[in-house]
C-alpha positions in Angstrom: -20.0 -9.9 -11.5 -23.1 -8.4 -9.8 -22.6 -5.6 -7.4 -25.9 -4.1 -5.5 -25.4 -0.6 -4.3 -28.1 0.4 -2.1 -28.6 4.0 -1.0 -31.8 6.2 0.2 -32.3 5.4 3.7 -32.3 7.3 6.9 -34.7 8.4 9.7 -38.1 9.6 9.0 -41.2 10.4 11.2 -44.3 8.0 11.6 -46.5 8.5 9.2 -43.6 9.7 6.5 -42.3 8.2 3.3 -39.1 7.3 2.2 -37.6 6.0 -1.2 -34.5 3.6 -1.3 -33.0 2.3 -4.5 -31.0 -0.6 -5.1 -28.4 0.2 -8.3 -27.6 -3.6 -9.9 -24.2 -3.3 -11.8 -23.3 -6.5 -13.9 -27.1 -7.7 -14.3 -27.5 -10.1 -17.2 -30.4 -9.7 -19.3 -31.5 -13.5 -18.0 -31.4 -12.3 -14.3 -35.0 -13.2 -13.4 -36.4 -11.0 -10.5 -35.1 -8.5 -7.5 -36.3 -8.1 -4.1 -36.1 -6.3 -0.7 -35.9 -7.9 2.3 -35.3 -6.3 6.3 -34.0 -7.1 9.2 -35.2 -5.5 12.5 -32.9 -5.5 15.7 -32.6 -9.0 17.8 -35.3 -10.4 14.4 -34.3 -12.5 11.5 -34.1 -11.2 8.1 -37.8 -11.2 6.4 -39.4 -10.8 2.7 -40.8 -7.3 2.1 -41.6 -7.1 -1.9 -40.2 -8.6 -5.1 -40.4 -7.8 -8.7 -39.7 -9.5 -11.7 -37.5 -7.8 -14.3 -39.3 -9.0 -17.5 -43.0 -8.9 -16.4 -42.9 -6.2 -13.7 -44.9 -8.8 -11.6 -44.8 -7.7 -8.0 -45.3 -9.4 -4.8 -45.7 -8.3 -1.0 -45.8 -9.1 2.4 -49.1 -8.8 4.3 -47.3 -6.6 6.6 -46.2 -4.2 3.8 -49.1 -4.3 1.1 -50.7 -1.1 0.8 -48.4 1.0 1.9 -45.2 0.0 0.1 -44.2 -0.1 -3.5 -41.7 -1.9 -5.5 -40.4 -0.6 -9.1 -37.9 -1.3 -11.1 -36.1 0.7 -13.9 -34.8 -1.9 -16.6 -32.7 0.8 -18.6 -30.8 2.0 -15.3 -30.7 -1.5 -13.7 -32.1 0.5 -10.6 -34.9 -1.3 -8.3 -36.8 1.4 -6.0 -38.8 1.0 -2.7 -41.4 3.8 -2.0 -42.3 3.2 1.4 -45.4 5.3 2.4 -47.4 5.4 6.2 -44.1 4.3 7.8 -44.3 3.0 11.3 -41.9 2.6 14.1 -42.1 -1.3 13.3 -41.0 -0.8 9.9 -37.3 0.4 11.3 -34.9 -2.1 10.1 -31.7 -2.9 7.9 -33.2 -3.3 4.2 -31.5 -5.3 2.0 -31.5 -5.8 -1.8 -31.3 -9.0 -3.5 -31.0 -10.0 -7.0 -32.2 -14.1 -9.1 -30.7 -15.8 -11.6 -32.9 -18.7 -11.0 -36.3 -18.9 -12.9 -39.6 -20.1 -11.5 -43.3 -19.8 -12.3 -44.3 -19.3 -8.6 -44.6 -15.8 -7.5 -44.3 -17.3 -3.7 -40.4 -18.9 -4.7 -39.0 -15.7 -5.0 -40.2 -14.8 -1.3 -37.5 -17.2 0.1 -34.0 -16.1 0.6 -32.8 -19.1 -1.2 -34.0 -17.9 -4.2 -31.5 -15.4 -4.5 -27.9 -15.4 -5.4 -26.2 -11.7 -5.1 -27.4 -9.5 -1.9 -26.7 -5.8 -1.1 -25.0 -4.6 1.5 -28.1 -3.2 3.2 -29.1 0.4 4.1 -30.9 1.6 7.8 -34.4 3.2 7.6 -35.3 4.5 11.3 -39.3 5.2 11.6 -39.0 7.4 14.4 -40.6 10.6 16.2 
């Protein structure tokens, strides 16, 4: 059974940076991708970024492209989300998710249905 543990959330000023991590214990070699989603107060959870375990192929939501970077450490079974130039509208609970489903479509991994297991979430607050 895969368990995802997120860490690294916190309070940061606008324009600042923060890195959140997601450690995946029990991950199978065949697992295909990981992603970060976020949910702001009063809003639905939405896609942020995804990465394939094998190829490292990444994909980003337009709202974070150029500011956020997703990366992975296969040896440590850990995925990171480096967040730069943070804005108040980035305030949300950030969730990591893992997929065992295989698809050739990058867009497939932007939907929650692609993911089989989820972390508990970590709060990121951007405020002065």
